[in-house]
gemmi code that builds the backbone of each chain (N, CA, C; Angstrom):
import gemmi

chains = {
    "A": [
        ("MET", (45.296, -69.537, 50.356), (43.858, -69.734, 50.423), (43.539, -71.231, 50.419)),
        ("ASN", (42.780, -71.652, 51.387), (42.551, -73.088, 51.541), (41.402, -73.646, 50.716)),
        ("ASN", (40.584, -72.754, 50.203), (39.403, -73.219, 49.450), (39.504, -72.685, 48.024)),
        ("ARG", (39.734, -73.618, 47.088), (39.986, -73.181, 45.718), (39.265, -74.064, 44.711)),
        ("GLY", (38.936, -73.459, 43.594), (38.321, -74.233, 42.518), (37.936, -73.328, 41.380)),
        ("ARG", (37.224, -73.880, 40.417), (36.802, -73.044, 39.287), (35.672, -73.702, 38.501)),
        ("PHE", (34.948, -72.844, 37.813), (33.975, -73.275, 36.813), (34.569, -72.891, 35.464)),
        ("GLN", (34.469, -73.792, 34.503), (35.071, -73.500, 33.202), (34.144, -73.875, 32.054)),
        ("ALA", (34.124, -73.040, 31.044), (33.496, -73.406, 29.769), (34.648, -73.725, 28.827)),
        ("GLN", (34.645, -74.926, 28.267), (35.798, -75.391, 27.502), (35.365, -76.042, 26.192)),
        ("GLY", (36.358, -76.196, 25.324), (36.165, -76.941, 24.085), (35.771, -76.066, 22.917)),
        ("ASP", (36.119, -76.530, 21.710), (35.834, -75.806, 20.474), (36.404, -74.385, 20.535)),
        ("ASN", (37.651, -74.301, 20.942), (38.406, -73.029, 21.031), (37.869, -72.064, 22.081)),
        ("VAL", (37.101, -72.548, 23.013), (36.620, -71.706, 24.115), (37.354, -72.122, 25.379)),
        ("GLU", (37.851, -71.144, 26.120), (38.482, -71.426, 27.411), (38.183, -70.236, 28.316)),
        ("LYS", (37.037, -70.300, 28.967), (36.611, -69.194, 29.835), (36.330, -69.766, 31.209)),
        ("SER", (36.714, -69.021, 32.226), (36.525, -69.599, 33.559), (36.230, -68.541, 34.615)),
        ("GLU", (35.684, -68.998, 35.709), (35.474, -68.194, 36.916), (36.021, -69.029, 38.068)),
        ("ALA", (37.010, -68.471, 38.763), (37.676, -69.236, 39.817), (37.395, -68.637, 41.184)),
        ("TRP", (37.610, -69.436, 42.199), (37.561, -68.915, 43.567), (38.798, -69.370, 44.329)),
        ("ALA", (39.254, -68.530, 45.230), (40.383, -68.858, 46.123), (40.166, -68.013, 47.358)),
        ("GLN", (39.767, -68.621, 48.424), (39.359, -67.848, 49.597), (39.575, -68.632, 50.887)),
        ("ALA", (39.589, -67.891, 51.972), (39.815, -68.526, 53.274), (38.601, -69.348, 53.716)),
        ("ASP", (37.404, -68.838, 53.404), (36.182, -69.562, 53.791), (35.715, -70.486, 52.665)),
        ("SER", (34.920, -71.463, 53.034), (34.369, -72.354, 52.009), (33.425, -71.567, 51.088)),
        ("LEU", (33.312, -72.030, 49.848), (32.428, -71.361, 48.883), (31.004, -71.875, 49.080)),
        ("LYS", (30.114, -70.954, 49.382), (28.730, -71.353, 49.643), (27.925, -71.376, 48.345)),
        ("LYS", (26.703, -71.899, 48.443), (25.914, -72.131, 47.220), (25.579, -70.839, 46.470)),
        ("THR", (25.170, -69.804, 47.195), (24.769, -68.570, 46.490), (25.947, -67.940, 45.739)),
        ("PRO", (27.110, -67.737, 46.388), (28.236, -67.199, 45.600), (28.704, -68.140, 44.483)),
        ("ALA", (28.533, -69.441, 44.681), (28.893, -70.388, 43.602), (27.984, -70.155, 42.398)),
        ("ASN", (26.704, -69.952, 42.661), (25.772, -69.670, 41.565), (26.079, -68.326, 40.905)),
        ("SER", (26.546, -67.360, 41.701), (26.929, -66.062, 41.119), (28.108, -66.243, 40.164)),
        ("LEU", (29.055, -67.100, 40.546), (30.193, -67.350, 39.650), (29.716, -68.020, 38.350)),
        ("LEU", (28.754, -68.923, 38.491), (28.210, -69.557, 37.283), (27.491, -68.531, 36.405)),
        ("ASN", (26.811, -67.579, 37.048), (26.166, -66.502, 36.270), (27.221, -65.674, 35.533)),
        ("SER", (28.347, -65.398, 36.220), (29.421, -64.618, 35.581), (30.022, -65.385, 34.409)),
        ("LEU", (30.153, -66.685, 34.586), (30.685, -67.495, 33.482), (29.714, -67.460, 32.301)),
        ("THR", (28.448, -67.601, 32.602), (27.419, -67.558, 31.547), (27.505, -66.227, 30.795)),
        ("ALA", (27.702, -65.140, 31.548), (27.750, -63.804, 30.944), (28.969, -63.635, 30.036)),
        ("GLN", (30.001, -64.428, 30.276), (31.218, -64.333, 29.434), (31.021, -64.960, 28.055)),
        ("LEU", (30.019, -65.822, 27.933), (29.878, -66.599, 26.698), (29.103, -65.844, 25.635)),
        ("THR", (29.526, -66.024, 24.389), (28.767, -65.449, 23.281), (27.499, -66.287, 23.094)),
        ("HIS", (26.595, -65.772, 22.306), (25.339, -66.490, 22.061), (25.626, -67.900, 21.528)),
        ("ARG", (26.555, -67.972, 20.600), (26.889, -69.255, 19.971), (27.536, -70.233, 20.975)),
        ("GLU", (28.408, -69.679, 21.815), (29.077, -70.520, 22.826), (28.079, -71.021, 23.872)),
        ("LEU", (27.109, -70.164, 24.162), (26.100, -70.518, 25.166), (25.101, -71.540, 24.627)),
        ("GLU", (24.781, -71.394, 23.358), (23.803, -72.286, 22.725), (24.159, -73.764, 22.909)),
        ("VAL", (25.455, -74.069, 22.861), (25.886, -75.471, 22.982), (26.271, -75.841, 24.422)),
        ("ARG", (26.059, -74.899, 25.353), (26.413, -75.179, 26.757), (25.316, -74.788, 27.740)),
        ("ASP", (24.144, -74.380, 27.236), (23.115, -73.890, 28.172), (22.634, -74.994, 29.119)),
        ("ILE", (22.427, -76.185, 28.593), (21.961, -77.284, 29.465), (23.107, -77.758, 30.365)),
        ("ALA", (24.332, -77.727, 29.823), (25.502, -78.077, 30.642), (25.597, -77.149, 31.850)),
        ("LEU", (25.331, -75.861, 31.630), (25.356, -74.895, 32.743), (24.236, -75.177, 33.746)),
        ("GLN", (23.083, -75.561, 33.224), (21.968, -75.935, 34.132), (22.350, -77.139, 34.989)),
        ("LYS", (23.030, -78.104, 34.367), (23.457, -79.307, 35.115), (24.492, -78.939, 36.171)),
        ("ALA", (25.397, -78.021, 35.817), (26.412, -77.579, 36.790), (25.737, -76.880, 37.971)),
        ("ARG", (24.726, -76.060, 37.662), (23.981, -75.356, 38.698), (23.252, -76.357, 39.604)),
        ("ALA", (22.674, -77.373, 38.993), (21.962, -78.399, 39.774), (22.948, -79.160, 40.664)),
        ("PHE", (24.152, -79.389, 40.144), (25.167, -80.089, 40.943), (25.520, -79.274, 42.190)),
        ("VAL", (25.647, -77.971, 42.017), (25.938, -77.080, 43.154), (24.766, -77.106, 44.140)),
        ("ASP", (23.567, -76.902, 43.594), (22.377, -76.802, 44.460), (22.075, -78.112, 45.193)),
        ("ASP", (22.393, -79.236, 44.562), (22.096, -80.544, 45.157), (23.202, -81.042, 46.099)),
        ("ALA", (24.248, -80.250, 46.246), (25.338, -80.676, 47.152), (24.792, -80.808, 48.575)),
        ("PRO", (25.376, -81.692, 49.376), (24.887, -81.818, 50.742), (25.052, -80.505, 51.519)),
        ("THR", (24.311, -80.384, 52.608), (24.318, -79.166, 53.430), (25.735, -78.675, 53.707)),
        ("GLU", (26.625, -79.627, 54.042), (27.995, -79.256, 54.416), (28.916, -79.117, 53.200)),
        ("GLY", (28.364, -79.268, 51.982), (29.147, -79.129, 50.758), (30.040, -80.327, 50.494)),
        ("TYR", (30.966, -80.148, 49.560), (31.941, -81.197, 49.248), (33.316, -80.736, 49.710)),
        ("ASN", (33.977, -81.605, 50.447), (35.305, -81.277, 50.950), (36.298, -82.296, 50.405)),
        ("LEU", (36.563, -82.207, 49.107), (37.448, -83.177, 48.457), (37.825, -82.660, 47.071)),
        ("VAL", (38.849, -83.276, 46.485), (39.202, -82.928, 45.106), (38.137, -83.549, 44.210)),
        ("LEU", (37.524, -82.707, 43.408), (36.394, -83.202, 42.613), (36.405, -82.507, 41.252)),
        ("ILE", (36.194, -83.268, 40.203), (36.059, -82.688, 38.866), (34.856, -83.335, 38.197)),
        ("LYS", (33.937, -82.504, 37.752), (32.765, -82.989, 37.026), (32.667, -82.250, 35.708)),
        ("LYS", (32.295, -82.997, 34.692), (32.143, -82.410, 33.364), (30.677, -82.511, 32.959)),
        ("PHE", (30.129, -81.438, 32.411), (28.728, -81.451, 31.990), (28.615, -80.999, 30.535)),
        ("ASN", (27.673, -81.621, 29.827), (27.465, -81.302, 28.405), (25.992, -81.060, 28.103)),
        ("ASN", (25.782, -80.393, 26.970), (24.450, -80.419, 26.373), (24.278, -81.776, 25.712)),
        ("PRO", (23.095, -82.361, 25.750), (22.906, -83.634, 25.049), (23.086, -83.468, 23.545)),
        ("GLY", (23.663, -84.472, 22.926), (23.823, -84.472, 21.480), (24.984, -83.650, 20.969)),
        ("VAL", (25.702, -83.021, 21.894), (26.833, -82.171, 21.506), (28.124, -82.931, 21.779)),
        ("ARG", (29.122, -82.681, 20.970), (30.428, -83.299, 21.169), (30.902, -83.100, 22.614)),
        ("LYS", (31.443, -84.166, 23.228), (31.698, -84.151, 24.671), (32.791, -83.172, 25.101)),
        ("SER", (33.693, -82.830, 24.174), (34.735, -81.864, 24.550), (34.164, -80.450, 24.691)),
        ("ILE", (32.968, -80.222, 24.168), (32.299, -78.921, 24.335), (31.528, -79.008, 25.644)),
        ("ARG", (32.079, -78.374, 26.675), (31.640, -78.750, 28.020), (31.717, -77.604, 29.023)),
        ("VAL", (31.165, -77.902, 30.193), (31.343, -77.048, 31.371), (31.961, -77.934, 32.448)),
        ("ASP", (33.081, -77.496, 32.994), (33.755, -78.249, 34.058), (33.533, -77.577, 35.403)),
        ("VAL", (33.321, -78.391, 36.407), (33.258, -77.913, 37.794), (34.425, -78.563, 38.523)),
        ("GLU", (35.293, -77.752, 39.088), (36.482, -78.304, 39.763), (36.608, -77.759, 41.178)),
        ("ILE", (36.666, -78.653, 42.129), (37.077, -78.261, 43.488), (38.515, -78.739, 43.614)),
        ("ARG", (39.427, -77.806, 43.729), (40.847, -78.177, 43.791), (41.319, -78.399, 45.213)),
        ("ASN", (40.734, -77.641, 46.114), (41.167, -77.764, 47.516), (40.077, -77.211, 48.418)),
        ("GLY", (39.938, -77.799, 49.581), (39.007, -77.276, 50.564), (37.575, -77.666, 50.305)),
        ("CYS", (36.688, -76.798, 50.749), (35.265, -77.123, 50.735), (34.489, -76.156, 49.839)),
        ("ALA", (33.489, -76.693, 49.159), (32.661, -75.837, 48.299), (31.235, -76.358, 48.259)),
        ("PHE", (30.338, -75.448, 47.958), (28.908, -75.694, 47.713), (28.148, -76.094, 48.982)),
        ("CYS", (28.609, -75.594, 50.115), (27.835, -75.832, 51.335), (26.671, -74.831, 51.370)),
        ("ASN", (25.693, -75.142, 52.184), (24.548, -74.237, 52.321), (25.006, -72.876, 52.852)),
        ("ASP", (24.241, -71.858, 52.504), (24.639, -70.487, 52.860), (24.721, -70.266, 54.371)),
        ("ASP", (23.950, -71.042, 55.117), (23.949, -70.824, 56.576), (25.010, -71.662, 57.305)),
        ("GLN", (25.832, -72.396, 56.528), (26.885, -73.203, 57.161), (28.093, -72.339, 57.495)),
        ("ALA", (28.759, -72.670, 58.588), (29.952, -71.891, 58.986), (31.093, -72.152, 58.028)),
    ],
    "B": [
        ("MET", (23.854, -104.704, 14.477), (25.035, -104.066, 15.067), (26.088, -105.134, 15.397)),
        ("SER", (27.337, -104.905, 15.004), (28.379, -105.887, 15.283), (28.690, -105.931, 16.781)),
        ("ASP", (29.329, -107.023, 17.215), (29.679, -107.150, 18.632), (30.558, -105.996, 19.099)),
        ("GLU", (31.409, -105.506, 18.174), (32.327, -104.410, 18.515), (31.578, -103.145, 18.917)),
        ("ARG", (30.324, -103.009, 18.427), (29.565, -101.789, 18.668), (28.410, -102.005, 19.643)),
        ("LYS", (28.429, -103.152, 20.290), (27.401, -103.418, 21.296), (27.788, -102.656, 22.567)),
        ("ILE", (26.807, -102.002, 23.152), (27.071, -101.275, 24.408), (27.401, -102.276, 25.515)),
        ("LEU", (28.460, -102.003, 26.244), (28.850, -102.858, 27.377), (28.364, -102.218, 28.677)),
        ("PHE", (28.059, -103.036, 29.646), (27.573, -102.566, 30.963), (26.454, -101.526, 30.779)),
        ("GLU", (25.496, -101.885, 29.949), (24.449, -100.945, 29.539), (23.702, -100.335, 30.730)),
        ("GLN", (23.552, -101.107, 31.795), (22.770, -100.641, 32.957), (23.666, -100.004, 34.038)),
        ("PHE", (24.869, -99.581, 33.673), (25.814, -99.156, 34.723), (25.319, -97.969, 35.550)),
        ("LEU", (24.444, -97.158, 34.989), (23.936, -96.017, 35.754), (22.699, -96.378, 36.594)),
        ("GLU", (22.114, -97.528, 36.297), (20.901, -97.934, 37.026), (21.189, -98.940, 38.126)),
        ("ASN", (22.259, -99.705, 37.946), (22.506, -100.827, 38.855), (23.899, -100.700, 39.480)),
        ("LYS", (23.938, -100.602, 40.802), (25.222, -100.369, 41.485), (26.186, -101.542, 41.326)),
        ("ASN", (25.662, -102.768, 41.297), (26.546, -103.926, 41.096), (27.189, -103.866, 39.708)),
        ("THR", (26.366, -103.527, 38.719), (26.890, -103.389, 37.349), (27.941, -102.286, 37.316)),
        ("TYR", (27.675, -101.200, 38.010), (28.615, -100.074, 38.047), (29.962, -100.531, 38.624)),
        ("ASN", (29.893, -101.238, 39.734), (31.139, -101.687, 40.377), (31.904, -102.665, 39.481)),
        ("LEU", (31.174, -103.539, 38.795), (31.825, -104.456, 37.846), (32.466, -103.656, 36.709)),
        ("ASN", (31.777, -102.617, 36.295), (32.261, -101.743, 35.228), (33.580, -101.056, 35.628)),
        ("VAL", (33.661, -100.607, 36.863), (34.907, -99.998, 37.358), (36.023, -101.043, 37.344)),
        ("GLY", (35.686, -102.259, 37.763), (36.656, -103.357, 37.747), (37.139, -103.674, 36.338)),
        ("TYR", (36.222, -103.569, 35.387), (36.554, -103.782, 33.965), (37.651, -102.808, 33.542)),
        ("TRP", (37.476, -101.527, 33.905), (38.466, -100.513, 33.518), (39.807, -100.758, 34.214)),
        ("ARG", (39.741, -101.118, 35.488), (40.979, -101.379, 36.224), (41.778, -102.492, 35.523)),
        ("LYS", (41.059, -103.572, 35.198), (41.723, -104.731, 34.579), (42.277, -104.364, 33.196)),
        ("LYS", (41.449, -103.695, 32.411), (41.883, -103.323, 31.058), (43.106, -102.408, 31.106)),
        ("LEU", (43.091, -101.423, 31.993), (44.195, -100.464, 32.071), (45.450, -101.120, 32.634)),
        ("GLN", (45.273, -101.951, 33.626), (46.446, -102.634, 34.207), (47.114, -103.514, 33.154)),
        ("THR", (46.299, -104.207, 32.371), (46.852, -105.070, 31.320), (47.541, -104.227, 30.243)),
        ("ALA", (46.865, -103.164, 29.818), (47.418, -102.346, 28.733), (48.697, -101.631, 29.154)),
        ("LEU", (48.740, -101.179, 30.392), (49.889, -100.381, 30.842), (50.947, -101.218, 31.561)),
        ("VAL", (50.621, -102.503, 31.782), (51.493, -103.390, 32.559), (51.861, -102.711, 33.884)),
        ("GLU", (50.835, -102.286, 34.575), (50.994, -101.573, 35.857), (49.976, -102.137, 36.838)),
        ("THR", (50.316, -102.136, 38.093), (49.308, -102.401, 39.108), (48.805, -101.050, 39.594)),
        ("ILE", (47.506, -100.851, 39.470), (46.951, -99.552, 39.851), (46.338, -99.664, 41.249)),
        ("GLN", (46.961, -98.954, 42.179), (46.466, -98.935, 43.560), (45.435, -97.802, 43.705)),
        ("LYS", (44.667, -97.879, 44.771), (43.706, -96.796, 45.023), (44.428, -95.457, 45.163)),
        ("SER", (45.641, -95.495, 45.741), (46.390, -94.258, 45.949), (46.884, -93.648, 44.627)),
        ("ASP", (46.824, -94.431, 43.541), (47.213, -93.910, 42.225), (46.041, -93.238, 41.523)),
        ("GLN", (44.895, -93.218, 42.184), (43.698, -92.659, 41.554), (43.410, -91.276, 42.145)),
        ("PRO", (43.745, -90.226, 41.403), (43.610, -88.880, 41.963), (42.167, -88.442, 42.185)),
        ("ILE", (41.250, -88.973, 41.363), (39.841, -88.576, 41.532), (39.065, -89.828, 41.912)),
        ("ILE", (38.636, -89.869, 43.134), (37.996, -91.067, 43.662), (36.523, -91.168, 43.232)),
        ("ASN", (35.913, -90.034, 42.938), (34.492, -89.973, 42.554), (33.555, -90.492, 43.640)),
        ("LYS", (33.943, -90.218, 44.863), (33.088, -90.477, 46.024), (33.102, -89.205, 46.854)),
        ("ASN", (32.047, -88.986, 47.622), (32.103, -87.832, 48.513), (32.920, -88.187, 49.754)),
        ("GLU", (33.113, -87.213, 50.645), (34.008, -87.437, 51.781), (33.463, -88.475, 52.753)),
        ("LYS", (32.162, -88.786, 52.609), (31.594, -89.832, 53.463), (31.714, -91.201, 52.804)),
        ("GLY", (32.380, -91.226, 51.670), (32.609, -92.495, 50.978), (31.462, -92.921, 50.079)),
        ("LYS", (30.490, -92.034, 49.911), (29.344, -92.380, 49.060), (29.706, -92.140, 47.594)),
        ("ASN", (29.574, -93.194, 46.807), (29.933, -93.107, 45.398), (28.914, -92.266, 44.632)),
        ("PHE", (29.394, -91.466, 43.675), (28.462, -90.701, 42.847), (27.740, -91.598, 41.831)),
        ("TYR", (28.318, -92.722, 41.486), (27.722, -93.666, 40.523), (27.271, -92.969, 39.238)),
        ("ASP", (28.095, -92.069, 38.723), (27.695, -91.318, 37.534), (28.659, -91.489, 36.357)),
        ("GLY", (29.724, -92.259, 36.562), (30.681, -92.472, 35.463), (31.501, -91.233, 35.116)),
        ("ASN", (31.474, -90.233, 35.967), (32.055, -88.913, 35.667), (33.067, -88.495, 36.735)),
        ("PRO", (34.246, -89.125, 36.818), (34.783, -90.151, 35.918), (34.490, -91.568, 36.419)),
        ("ILE", (34.650, -92.524, 35.506), (34.519, -93.934, 35.885), (35.867, -94.453, 36.396)),
        ("PHE", (36.965, -93.822, 35.915), (38.294, -94.247, 36.360), (39.292, -93.116, 36.157)),
        ("SER", (40.238, -93.007, 37.079), (41.324, -92.043, 36.902), (42.623, -92.698, 37.371)),
        ("PHE", (43.717, -92.199, 36.838), (45.010, -92.801, 37.175), (46.104, -91.751, 37.024)),
        ("TYR", (46.942, -91.666, 38.049), (48.110, -90.787, 37.975), (49.358, -91.659, 37.990)),
        ("ASN", (50.153, -91.538, 36.938), (51.402, -92.281, 36.847), (52.527, -91.375, 37.348)),
        ("GLN", (52.977, -91.657, 38.556), (53.959, -90.780, 39.195), (55.289, -90.754, 38.443)),
        ("LYS", (55.691, -91.921, 37.904), (56.969, -91.982, 37.175), (56.935, -91.079, 35.940)),
        ("LYS", (55.816, -91.088, 35.252), (55.689, -90.284, 34.025), (55.166, -88.879, 34.322)),
        ("ASN", (54.666, -88.672, 35.534), (54.048, -87.411, 35.933), (52.942, -86.987, 34.965)),
        ("LYS", (52.086, -87.963, 34.657), (50.955, -87.721, 33.767), (49.739, -88.452, 34.310)),
        ("ALA", (48.583, -87.926, 33.992), (47.356, -88.552, 34.498), (46.372, -88.812, 33.362)),
        ("ILE", (45.433, -89.694, 33.640), (44.314, -89.915, 32.720), (43.007, -89.875, 33.517)),
        ("ARG", (41.961, -89.509, 32.828), (40.609, -89.562, 33.421), (39.678, -90.112, 32.350)),
        ("ILE", (38.915, -91.127, 32.692), (37.982, -91.727, 31.729), (36.557, -91.472, 32.210)),
        ("ILE", (35.777, -90.879, 31.340), (34.379, -90.572, 31.654), (33.515, -91.474, 30.777)),
        ("GLN", (32.599, -92.178, 31.400), (31.734, -93.081, 30.640), (30.336, -92.472, 30.549)),
        ("GLU", (29.874, -92.326, 29.317), (28.617, -91.603, 29.076), (27.398, -92.519, 29.143)),
        ("ASP", (26.257, -91.892, 29.390), (24.984, -92.606, 29.457), (24.639, -93.154, 28.070)),
        ("PRO", (24.549, -94.492, 27.921), (24.296, -95.050, 26.586), (22.952, -94.645, 25.988)),
        ("LYS", (22.036, -94.172, 26.820), (20.712, -93.769, 26.283), (20.856, -92.588, 25.311)),
        ("GLU", (21.917, -91.814, 25.512), (22.080, -90.614, 24.682), (22.248, -90.966, 23.206)),
        ("ILE", (22.904, -92.093, 22.924), (23.107, -92.404, 21.492), (21.849, -92.986, 20.847)),
        ("LEU", (20.865, -93.344, 21.670), (19.581, -93.747, 21.075), (18.860, -92.499, 20.554)),
        ("THR", (18.982, -91.400, 21.305), (18.365, -90.137, 20.888), (19.207, -89.432, 19.819)),
        ("TYR", (20.520, -89.548, 19.955), (21.439, -88.862, 19.035), (22.381, -89.895, 18.410)),
        ("PRO", (21.891, -90.664, 17.450), (22.717, -91.754, 16.897), (23.962, -91.283, 16.146)),
        ("ASN", (24.029, -89.993, 15.810), (25.216, -89.492, 15.113), (26.282, -88.941, 16.049)),
        ("MET", (26.088, -89.155, 17.340), (27.083, -88.687, 18.319), (28.447, -89.304, 18.055)),
        ("LEU", (29.473, -88.529, 18.295), (30.829, -89.067, 18.308), (30.904, -90.039, 19.490)),
        ("LEU", (31.391, -91.249, 19.242), (31.364, -92.269, 20.304), (32.509, -92.113, 21.295)),
        ("LEU", (33.537, -91.415, 20.879), (34.679, -91.171, 21.777), (35.221, -89.780, 21.492)),
        ("ASP", (35.398, -89.021, 22.533), (35.998, -87.696, 22.403), (37.091, -87.580, 23.472)),
        ("ALA", (37.995, -86.649, 23.295), (39.101, -86.527, 24.264), (39.664, -85.122, 24.235)),
        ("TRP", (40.289, -84.757, 25.321), (40.968, -83.464, 25.405), (42.088, -83.571, 26.440)),
        ("ILE", (42.965, -82.569, 26.419), (44.069, -82.564, 27.386), (43.827, -81.430, 28.372)),
        ("ASP", (43.902, -81.772, 29.630), (43.612, -80.816, 30.700), (44.827, -80.740, 31.620)),
        ("LYS", (44.718, -79.897, 32.638), (45.773, -79.825, 33.657), (45.138, -80.159, 34.993)),
        ("LEU", (45.736, -81.097, 35.689), (45.194, -81.543, 36.965), (46.113, -81.061, 38.085)),
        ("THR", (45.517, -80.443, 39.090), (46.319, -79.989, 40.233), (46.300, -81.069, 41.300)),
        ("LEU", (47.482, -81.546, 41.667), (47.584, -82.629, 42.648), (48.534, -82.243, 43.768)),
        ("THR", (48.326, -82.845, 44.918), (49.291, -82.671, 46.003), (50.131, -83.946, 46.062)),
        ("VAL", (51.407, -83.808, 45.723), (52.324, -84.944, 45.735), (53.431, -84.641, 46.741)),
        ("LYS", (53.591, -85.525, 47.714), (54.574, -85.337, 48.786), (54.460, -83.937, 49.389)),
        ("LYS", (53.243, -83.561, 49.716), (52.903, -82.290, 50.361), (53.143, -81.063, 49.472)),
        ("GLU", (53.489, -81.299, 48.213), (53.690, -80.166, 47.303), (52.642, -80.183, 46.210)),
        ("GLU", (52.157, -79.009, 45.862), (51.159, -78.941, 44.804), (51.848, -78.992, 43.438)),
        ("VAL", (51.401, -79.902, 42.600), (51.982, -80.002, 41.262), (50.864, -79.961, 40.224)),
        ("ILE", (51.192, -79.414, 39.067), (50.213, -79.398, 37.972), (50.636, -80.466, 36.971)),
        ("VAL", (49.711, -81.369, 36.737), (50.017, -82.576, 35.963), (49.193, -82.572, 34.667)),
        ("PRO", (49.817, -82.848, 33.519), (49.019, -82.966, 32.298), (48.104, -84.192, 32.378)),
        ("GLU", (46.881, -83.998, 31.966), (45.877, -85.059, 32.107), (45.161, -85.283, 30.773)),
        ("LEU", (45.149, -86.517, 30.318), (44.366, -86.883, 29.135), (42.977, -87.304, 29.616)),
        ("VAL", (41.966, -86.623, 29.109), (40.587, -86.973, 29.486), (39.910, -87.606, 28.275)),
        ("ILE", (39.347, -88.780, 28.481), (38.646, -89.479, 27.401), (37.200, -89.695, 27.840)),
        ("SER", (36.294, -89.256, 26.995), (34.869, -89.420, 27.274), (34.301, -90.346, 26.210)),
        ("LEU", (33.617, -91.406, 26.626), (33.193, -92.393, 25.627), (31.891, -93.086, 25.991)),
        ("PHE", (31.283, -93.657, 24.963), (30.205, -94.614, 25.140), (30.892, -95.981, 25.091)),
        ("LEU", (30.652, -96.797, 26.102), (31.467, -98.007, 26.250), (31.045, -99.131, 25.314)),
        ("MET", (31.961, -99.463, 24.405), (31.816, -100.574, 23.462), (33.200, -101.191, 23.327)),
        ("GLN", (33.265, -102.348, 22.695), (34.597, -102.958, 22.508), (35.515, -102.055, 21.691)),
        ("ASN", (34.946, -101.451, 20.631), (35.824, -100.641, 19.777), (36.276, -99.342, 20.465)),
        ("THR", (35.403, -98.742, 21.298), (35.832, -97.518, 21.991), (36.826, -97.852, 23.119)),
        ("THR", (36.647, -99.017, 23.732), (37.628, -99.444, 24.746), (39.002, -99.589, 24.087)),
        ("LYS", (38.987, -100.248, 22.928), (40.248, -100.493, 22.217), (40.938, -99.175, 21.863)),
        ("LYS", (40.150, -98.258, 21.343), (40.726, -96.963, 20.962), (41.223, -96.199, 22.196)),
        ("CYS", (40.439, -96.256, 23.256), (40.815, -95.577, 24.504), (42.159, -96.110, 25.010)),
        ("LEU", (42.317, -97.414, 25.011), (43.566, -98.003, 25.527), (44.752, -97.641, 24.630)),
        ("GLN", (44.513, -97.589, 23.339), (45.582, -97.151, 22.404), (46.007, -95.725, 22.745)),
        ("MET", (45.014, -94.887, 22.994), (45.313, -93.476, 23.293), (46.042, -93.338, 24.630)),
        ("VAL", (45.618, -94.109, 25.609), (46.261, -94.055, 26.930), (47.732, -94.483, 26.810)),
        ("ASN", (47.964, -95.541, 26.068), (49.349, -95.998, 25.869), (50.175, -94.942, 25.143)),
        ("ALA", (49.568, -94.351, 24.117), (50.276, -93.301, 23.356), (50.561, -92.090, 24.247)),
        ("TRP", (49.638, -91.787, 25.136), (49.795, -90.651, 26.064), (50.979, -90.877, 26.994)),
        ("PHE", (51.044, -92.055, 27.588), (52.124, -92.309, 28.553), (53.472, -92.543, 27.860)),
        ("SER", (53.433, -92.900, 26.571), (54.717, -93.055, 25.871), (55.080, -91.786, 25.098)),
        ("ASN", (54.355, -90.705, 25.387), (54.625, -89.382, 24.793), (54.416, -89.329, 23.279)),
        ("ASP", (53.630, -90.252, 22.738), (53.318, -90.204, 21.311), (52.062, -89.382, 21.031)),
        ("LEU", (51.241, -89.216, 22.053), (50.008, -88.432, 21.882), (50.186, -87.096, 22.580)),
        ("ASN", (49.834, -86.017, 21.873), (49.918, -84.690, 22.480), (48.821, -83.812, 21.886)),
        ("SER", (48.789, -82.552, 22.283), (47.687, -81.694, 21.837), (47.678, -81.489, 20.327)),
        ("SER", (48.859, -81.582, 19.698), (48.887, -81.321, 18.259), (48.384, -82.504, 17.424)),
        ("ASN", (48.448, -83.715, 17.958), (47.966, -84.847, 17.151), (46.746, -85.537, 17.764)),
        ("LEU", (46.197, -84.951, 18.801), (45.058, -85.583, 19.484), (43.879, -85.844, 18.546)),
        ("GLU", (43.567, -84.843, 17.712), (42.403, -84.984, 16.826), (42.539, -86.173, 15.877)),
        ("SER", (43.777, -86.463, 15.495), (43.959, -87.586, 14.563), (43.644, -88.927, 15.232)),
        ("TYR", (43.749, -88.966, 16.558), (43.382, -90.190, 17.281), (41.856, -90.324, 17.411)),
        ("ILE", (41.196, -89.169, 17.414), (39.735, -89.196, 17.560), (39.141, -89.248, 16.157)),
        ("SER", (39.067, -90.403, 15.601), (38.501, -90.467, 14.253), (36.996, -90.300, 14.369)),
        ("GLU", (36.379, -90.029, 13.262), (34.936, -89.789, 13.267), (34.199, -91.112, 13.444)),
        ("ASP", (34.209, -91.613, 14.631), (33.600, -92.903, 14.906), (32.182, -92.682, 15.439)),
        ("ARG", (31.227, -93.005, 14.616), (29.833, -92.799, 15.005), (29.070, -94.095, 14.848)),
        ("LEU", (27.918, -94.152, 15.491), (27.128, -95.378, 15.477), (26.557, -95.651, 14.090)),
        ("ASN", (26.066, -94.592, 13.426), (25.454, -94.749, 12.094), (26.369, -94.202, 11.002)),
    ],
}
model = gemmi.Model(1)
for chain_id, residues in chains.items():
    chain = gemmi.Chain(chain_id)
    for i, (resn, *xyz) in enumerate(residues, 1):
        res = gemmi.Residue()
        res.name, res.seqid = resn, gemmi.SeqId(i, " ")
        for name, pos in zip(("N", "CA", "C"), xyz):
            atom = gemmi.Atom()
            atom.name, atom.element = name, gemmi.Element(name[0])
            atom.pos, atom.b_iso = gemmi.Position(*pos), 0.0
            res.add_atom(atom)
        chain.add_residue(res)
    model.add_chain(chain)
structure = gemmi.Structure()
structure.add_model(model)
structure.setup_entities()
């Protein structure tokens, strides 16, 4: 699979993720669905310290250029005021991700 | 506030020239600490999009893959405004991750030390100590917390 990556909630003994590995690039709507699935995996307490981090990750996906990102990319997002290791990671490991839904 | 705790490159997120100088600061500090010349090809995460446009977000501000040691580091520099709102924030935090890289056309998984900090002289010093300990195999997941002392602004 040429297009791979993952969203992860990490830190403070949490290691939960939603990954993709597919022939086509990951478009914005399915990327947001994966973020929703990751959110659903978190307990109330785990979410409380990552809710804004998840919003930032969602904004990063939504704000990607029309053609998405085609490069190795790792971004870390946090809630403000929270220890930085308590985070949400966005990783593009290979290929293209976060292109607009109408892109080939 | 002592000089050691003065924020360095305070405007790095607002001013692109300051940002570029800030990246140069890390290159120089790391090259001196590691006694290595760091080429662009040694930086696994460029933090630019495919059109070469820099994200200018400090996330990460610098990355380095040491092929001889088969280990990587990533340094994330945080927005200094956050410690004005949250003065009890930990000034430096770190974790160990796994980075997937393509080396000589083969995919390899490389252990990566990630350090997230508010840039001051004392956090730079601690960061460089940790990076050296990481590459000399003195720092690992079992003793990482002991390197991250409770260093706060207040």
